[in-house]
C-alpha positions in Angstrom: 1.1 -6.2 -22.0 4.1 -8.4 -21.1 7.3 -7.0 -22.5 6.1 -3.5 -23.1 6.0 -0.5 -20.7 2.8 1.5 -20.8 3.4 5.2 -21.0 1.6 8.0 -19.1 -1.9 8.9 -20.2 -2.2 12.5 -21.4 -5.9 13.1 -21.0 -6.6 15.2 -18.0 -3.1 14.7 -16.5 -1.6 17.2 -14.1 2.2 17.3 -13.4 4.0 18.2 -10.1 7.1 20.4 -9.7 9.3 17.5 -11.0 7.1 16.7 -14.0 5.5 13.6 -12.4 1.9 13.0 -13.4 -0.8 11.7 -11.0 -2.2 8.3 -11.9 -2.7 6.3 -8.7 -4.8 7.1 -5.6 -4.3 5.2 -2.4 -7.4 5.5 -0.2 -7.1 4.7 3.5 -10.6 4.0 4.8 -9.9 3.5 8.5 -7.1 4.4 10.9 -7.6 1.3 13.1 -6.1 -2.2 12.8 -6.5 -5.6 14.5 -2.8 -6.1 14.4 0.0 -4.3 16.3 2.9 -4.8 13.9 6.0 -3.3 15.6 7.1 -1.6 12.3 3.8 0.1 11.8 1.6 0.3 15.0 3.7 -0.8 18.0 1.5 -2.0 20.9 3.3 0.0 23.5 2.1 3.2 21.8 -1.2 2.1 20.2 -2.7 0.6 23.4 -6.2 0.5 24.9 -6.1 4.2 25.8 -4.9 5.4 22.4 -7.3 8.0 20.9 -8.4 7.0 17.4 -10.3 9.2 15.0 -13.9 9.6 15.9 -16.0 7.6 13.5 -17.9 10.7 12.4 -14.5 11.9 11.0 -14.2 9.0 8.7 -15.3 9.8 5.1 -18.5 8.1 4.2 -18.7 5.7 1.2 -20.4 8.5 -0.8 -17.7 11.0 0.1 -14.9 8.6 -0.8 -16.6 7.9 -4.1 -17.0 11.7 -4.8 -13.3 12.5 -4.1 -12.0 9.5 -6.1 -14.3 10.5 -9.0 -12.8 14.0 -8.9 -9.3 12.6 -8.9 -10.1 11.0 -12.3 -10.3 14.5 -13.8 -6.6 14.9 -12.9 -5.6 11.6 -14.6 -6.1 9.0 -11.9 -7.2 5.6 -13.2 -6.1 3.2 -10.5 -7.3 3.0 -6.9 -6.0 1.0 -4.0 -8.0 0.7 -0.7 -5.8 0.6 2.4 -6.0 1.3 6.1 -5.3 0.5 9.0 -7.1 -2.7 8.2 -9.8 -1.9 5.6 -11.9 -5.0 6.3 -12.7 -3.7 9.7 -15.0 -1.2 8.1 -18.5 -2.7 8.1 -19.4 -0.8 4.9 -16.3 -1.9 3.0 -18.3 -3.7 0.4 -20.3 -0.5 -0.2 -17.1 1.5 -0.5 -15.7 -1.0 -3.1 -19.0 -1.0 -5.1 -19.0 2.8 -5.2 -15.3 3.1 -6.4 -15.8 0.3 -8.9 -18.6 2.2 -10.5 -16.6 5.4 -11.3 -16.1 6.0 -15.0 -12.5 6.1 -16.0 -11.2 3.8 -13.2 -9.5 0.7 -14.7 -8.4 -1.0 -11.5 -9.6 -1.2 -7.9 -7.3 -3.2 -5.5 -7.2 -3.6 -1.8 -4.4 -4.3 0.8 -5.3 -6.3 3.9 -3.7 -8.4 6.6 -6.0 -11.2 5.5 -7.5 -12.1 8.9 -11.1 -11.2 7.8 -10.6 -12.0 4.1 -12.1 -15.4 4.0 -15.6 -14.2 4.9 -15.4 -11.1 2.6 -13.6 -12.3 -0.5 -16.6 -13.3 -2.5 -18.6 -10.2 -1.6 -15.7 -7.9 -2.5 -15.3 -9.6 -5.9 -19.0 -9.2 -6.6 -18.8 -5.5 -5.6 -16.2 -5.0 -8.3 -12.8 -5.4 -6.6 -10.2 -6.6 -9.1 -7.2 -7.6 -7.0 -6.0 -8.3 -3.5 -2.7 -7.8 -1.7 -2.1 -9.6 1.6 0.5 -8.5 4.2 2.2 -11.7 5.5 5.7 -11.4 7.0 6.5 -15.1 7.7 5.2 -18.6 7.4 6.8 -19.4 10.7 4.0 -19.2 13.2 6.2 -17.9 16.0 7.8 -15.2 13.9 4.4 -14.4 12.3 2.8 -13.9 15.7 5.6 -11.6 16.9 5.5 -9.5 13.8 1.8 -9.0 14.1 2.1 -7.9 17.7 0.8 -11.3 18.9 -2.5 -10.4 17.3 -2.5 -12.5 14.1 -3.4 -16.2 13.4 -1.5 -17.6 10.4 -4.2 -20.1 9.6 -6.9 -17.5 9.1 -4.6 -15.5 6.7 -4.0 -18.6 4.6 -7.7 -19.3 4.5 -8.3 -15.8 3.3 -5.7 -16.2 0.5 -7.4 -19.3 -0.7 -10.8 -17.7 -0.5 -9.5 -14.7 -2.6 -8.1 -17.1 -5.1 -11.4 -19.0 -5.4 -13.2 -15.7 -5.8 -11.0 -14.6 -8.6 -9.2 -11.7 -6.9 -6.1 -12.4 -8.8 -3.2 -12.0 -9.3 -2.8 -12.2 -5.5 0.3 -10.5 -4.1 1.9 -11.1 -0.7 3.7 -8.1 0.8 6.6 -9.1 3.2 8.4 -6.4 5.2 11.8 -7.8 5.9 13.7 -6.9 9.1 17.1 -8.1 9.9 17.1 -10.4 13.0 13.3 -10.6 12.9 12.1 -12.5 9.9 14.9 -12.5 7.3 15.8 -16.1 8.2 12.3 -17.2 7.1 12.3 -15.7 3.6 13.1 -18.9 1.7 10.5 -20.9 3.5 7.8 -18.4 2.6 8.9 -18.4 -1.0 8.9 -22.2 -1.0 5.3 -22.2 0.1 4.0 -19.8 -2.6 6.2 -20.8 -5.5 4.2 -22.4 -8.4 0.8 -21.3 -6.9 0.4 -18.1 -9.0 0.7 -16.0 -5.9 3.4 -13.2 -6.3 5.6 -12.6 -3.3 7.0 -9.0 -2.9 9.7 -8.2 -0.4 9.7 -4.7 1.0 12.7 -3.0 2.6 12.0 -1.9 6.2 11.2 1.8 5.9 11.2 4.8 8.3 7.5 5.5 7.8 6.3 7.8 10.6 8.4 8.4 13.7 7.2 5.8 16.2 8.4 2.5 14.8 12.0 2.7 16.1 13.4 2.4 12.6 17.1 1.7 12.3 19.1 1.4 9.1 20.9 -1.6 10.7 17.6 -3.6 10.5 17.2 -3.0 6.7 17.9 -6.0 4.5 18.5 -4.6 1.0 16.8 -6.0 -2.0 20.2 -6.8 -3.5 21.0 -9.0 -0.5 17.6 -10.8 -0.8 18.1 -11.4 -4.6 21.5 -13.0 -3.8 20.0 -15.1 -1.0 17.1 -16.3 -3.2 19.3 -16.9 -6.2 21.4 -19.3 -4.1 18.3 -21.6 -3.9 16.5 -20.8 -7.2 17.8 -19.2 -10.4 16.2 -15.8 -11.1 16.0 -13.6 -14.2 14.9 -10.0 -14.3 11.6 -9.1 -15.9 10.4 -5.9 -17.5 8.1 -3.5 -15.6 4.4 -3.9 -16.2 4.1 -0.1 -16.4 6.1 3.0 -15.8 6.3 3.8 -12.1 5.8 0.2 -10.9 7.4 0.2 -7.5 8.5 -3.4 -7.5 11.5 -4.7 -9.4 10.3 -8.0 -10.9 12.2 -11.3 -11.2 11.0 -14.6 -12.6 12.0 -18.0 -11.5 14.0 -19.5 -14.4 12.2 -22.9 -13.8 8.8 -21.2 -14.6 7.4 -21.3 -11.1 6.2 -17.7 -11.0 7.8 -14.4 -10.1 9.0 -12.4 -7.0 9.2 -8.7 -6.5 11.4 -6.4 -4.5 10.4 -2.9 -3.3 13.6 -1.0 -2.6 12.6 2.4 -1.1 15.7 2.6 1.1 18.5 1.2 -1.1 17.2 2.2 -4.6 14.6 5.0 -4.2 12.0 5.4 -7.0 10.8 8.9 -6.2 11.4 10.0 -9.8 8.6 7.9 -11.1 6.2 8.3 -8.1 2.7 9.0 -9.3 0.7 8.3 -6.1 -1.6 10.5 -4.2 -3.0 9.5 -0.9 -6.4 10.1 0.8 -6.7 9.4 4.5 -9.7 8.1 6.4 -10.4 11.6 7.7 -10.3 13.2 4.2 -6.7 14.6 4.2 -4.7 14.5 1.0 -1.0 13.5 1.3 1.4 13.5 -1.6 4.1 11.2 -0.1 4.2 8.2 2.1 6.8 10.1 4.2 4.7 13.3 4.4 5.0 15.7 7.3 1.6 17.4 6.6 -1.4 17.1 4.4 -4.3 19.1 2.9 -7.7 18.6 4.6 -10.7 18.1 2.4 -13.4 16.8 4.8 -14.8 20.2 5.8 -14.9 21.3 2.2 -16.9 18.2 1.3 -19.3 18.8 4.2 -19.7 22.5 3.7 -21.1 22.5 0.2 -18.0 23.1 -1.9 -18.5 22.5 -5.6 -16.7 19.9 -7.6 -14.9 22.6 -9.5 -13.6 24.1 -6.2 -12.3 20.7 -5.0 -10.7 19.8 -8.4 -9.0 23.2 -8.4 -7.6 22.5 -4.9 -6.4 19.1 -5.9 -4.7 20.5 -9.0 -2.8 23.1 -6.9 -1.8 20.5 -4.3 -0.3 18.2 -7.0 1.3 21.0 -9.1 3.1 22.2 -6.0 4.3 18.8 -5.0 8.1 18.5 -4.6 8.4 15.3 -2.5 11.4 13.0 -3.0 12.0 12.0 0.6 13.6 8.6 -0.2 16.2 10.2 -2.4 17.1 12.6 0.4 16.9 10.0 3.2 20.6 10.2 4.0 20.2 13.7 5.4 16.5 13.8 6.2 16.2 11.1 8.9 17.4 13.1 11.8 14.4 12.4 14.0 14.8 15.6 16.1 14.2 17.7 13.0 11.5 15.8 11.0 8.2 14.5 12.2 6.4 12.4 9.6 2.7 11.4 9.5 2.2 7.9 10.8 1.4 5.2 8.2 -1.8 4.1 9.9 -3.3 7.5 9.1 -2.5 7.6 5.4 -2.2 3.9 4.4 0.7 2.0 3.0 
């Protein structure tokens, strides 16, 4: 409800070591992608000879549904499907249908680069998908191509967004990773394109996810700087959060032409309200986007473990969770001493 912040649910909730409850599960269904974005999956590392997970290690639609259903016993009521690029899975519609059928799940969303969205949007909606988020870093075709590792085609992404809108996968959100010297000069043009369309643009500070993307603090454009830049063109006003733990700071255009969001993991960490667990394509549980290790579930699932056994394990994992990497980033980013799991394995 606009203007009010929803509080944590108390039924079945489990708290971590810092008192944070579990409410949101991010599910990565595939470790592969048809892009090679330099900030996520640089082509010089993820080339033709790179060894991906064997397909038999991917969780099946039934296994994904089972784990997600067990997470509801711990308080989860929101699911987001990620990758890699989730639409590369041929059974993605079956996965969505299974997750949408779980009692207690209020929201099933999906994040995609949009390349394959036009042909799948209607099927995904029919299967029960509620919302879609599209990663799109620039409306400048040259910049867009460079930031997709020369793999993306802007027109196909825009067609996908229109197909999602026609299918009712709304509100549609656009995620923009902003890097200084790469795409920061195209921010206003991208906003100009989507203002007044009902599509919500969210700018994400360039983060040191994993260890292979060459992250440098010098390339981070802070949300504060972006707010100042955008305000020089259009007047903005802050909006209240939709719910506690929402990662984006929301601003509305004063002229009524929609809203824009800012995700400030580097400059204004939000670890204190983080309620997200993560399930990787191979069935590993991670408790932080910047995790250094996870808890494997696949063998338990395939060796006959009971639901009670798995729920007990999940409870222990969350109760022992102490993650607050972004708050400690200043002393934790020495690459020679910390090796984080790459984002393509656990999803964004």
